C-alpha positions in Angstrom: 0.1 -48.1 14.8 3.4 -48.0 13.2 2.1 -46.2 10.2 0.6 -43.4 12.5 3.8 -42.6 14.3 5.9 -42.9 10.9 3.4 -40.2 9.4 3.4 -38.0 12.9 7.4 -38.2 12.4 7.4 -37.4 9.0 4.7 -34.6 9.1 6.3 -33.0 12.0 9.9 -33.2 10.2 8.3 -31.6 7.6 6.8 -28.9 9.5 10.2 -28.4 11.3 12.0 -27.9 7.7 9.6 -25.8 6.6 9.5 -23.5 9.6 13.7 -23.5 9.2 13.5 -22.4 5.6 11.6 -19.7 6.5 13.8 -18.5 8.7 17.0 -18.9 6.8 15.4 -17.4 3.9 14.9 -14.1 5.7 17.6 -11.6 5.8 18.8 -10.4 9.2 18.5 -7.0 8.3 16.3 -6.0 5.4 16.1 -2.3 3.7 12.5 -2.7 4.2 10.1 0.7 4.9 9.0 0.5 8.1 5.1 0.1 8.0 2.8 0.6 10.8 -1.3 0.1 11.3 -3.6 1.7 13.6 -6.3 4.1 12.6 -4.7 3.7 9.0 -1.6 2.6 7.3 1.7 4.6 7.9 4.9 4.0 6.1 8.5 5.3 6.6 9.4 6.3 3.0 8.2 9.5 2.0 6.1 9.3 -1.5 8.3 11.0 -4.6 7.3 14.8 -5.9 4.0 14.3 -7.8 4.5 13.8 -11.6 3.4 16.5 -13.9 0.2 15.3 -15.7 -1.1 17.8 -18.0 -5.1 18.0 -17.4 -7.2 17.3 -20.4 -9.6 20.1 -21.7 -12.9 20.0 -18.9 -15.8 17.6 -19.9 -19.4 18.7 -18.8 -20.5 16.9 -16.0 -17.0 15.6 -14.9 -14.2 16.7 -12.5 -10.7 15.9 -13.4 -8.9 13.9 -10.1 -5.5 14.2 -10.4 -2.8 11.5 -10.2 -1.2 10.3 -7.0 1.7 8.0 -5.5 0.2 5.0 -4.1 2.2 2.7 -1.6 2.2 -1.2 -3.0 3.2 -3.7 -0.1 3.6 -6.3 -2.8 6.3 -4.3 -4.4 7.5 -2.2 -1.4 7.6 1.2 -3.3 5.4 3.9 -4.3 3.5 3.4 -7.7 1.8 6.3 -9.8 -1.9 6.2 -10.4 -2.8 8.1 -13.1 -5.4 11.4 -12.9 -9.0 10.4 -14.3 -12.4 12.0 -15.1 -14.8 11.9 -12.2 -18.8 12.4 -12.2 -19.4 15.6 -10.6 -21.6 15.5 -7.4 -23.8 18.7 -7.6 -22.8 20.8 -4.4 -19.6 19.4 -3.6 -16.2 19.6 -4.7 -13.7 16.9 -5.3 -10.4 16.7 -2.6 -7.6 15.0 -3.7 -5.6 12.2 -2.5 -2.4 13.6 -0.7 0.1 12.2 1.9 0.7 13.9 4.8 3.7 13.1 7.5 2.7 11.8 11.0 3.9 13.3 14.0 6.3 10.3 14.2 7.9 10.3 10.8 5.5 7.7 9.4 3.4 8.7 6.3 -0.1 8.4 5.6 -2.5 8.8 2.4 -5.8 9.9 2.5 -7.5 8.8 -0.3 -9.4 11.7 -2.8 -13.1 12.5 -1.7 -16.0 14.7 -2.6 -16.6 17.6 0.6 -19.3 20.2 0.6 
């Protein structure tokens, strides 16, 4: 009985200590972007201007998908994703990835896709 109560007290103390450490490690005011989740992910930080990429010479059967800025939740910033070749889909054209600002000021990302 005494062993169970000691284990219970120890586990409760450990849980409280860990919970308190989590609150102490989180500053009251962080300079982190706002993120909203709904139909897609919206962030409160505009992407940087697109980087210049010289498109390589054309390749038969492939389309060039230009690079774009992607949001990295782990790094809390935009990271550049370089352009790449994509196999052509006959009867379709490629719509590149893009960012759009929503009515509430959040930025929403639309991945590239093939359209008719």
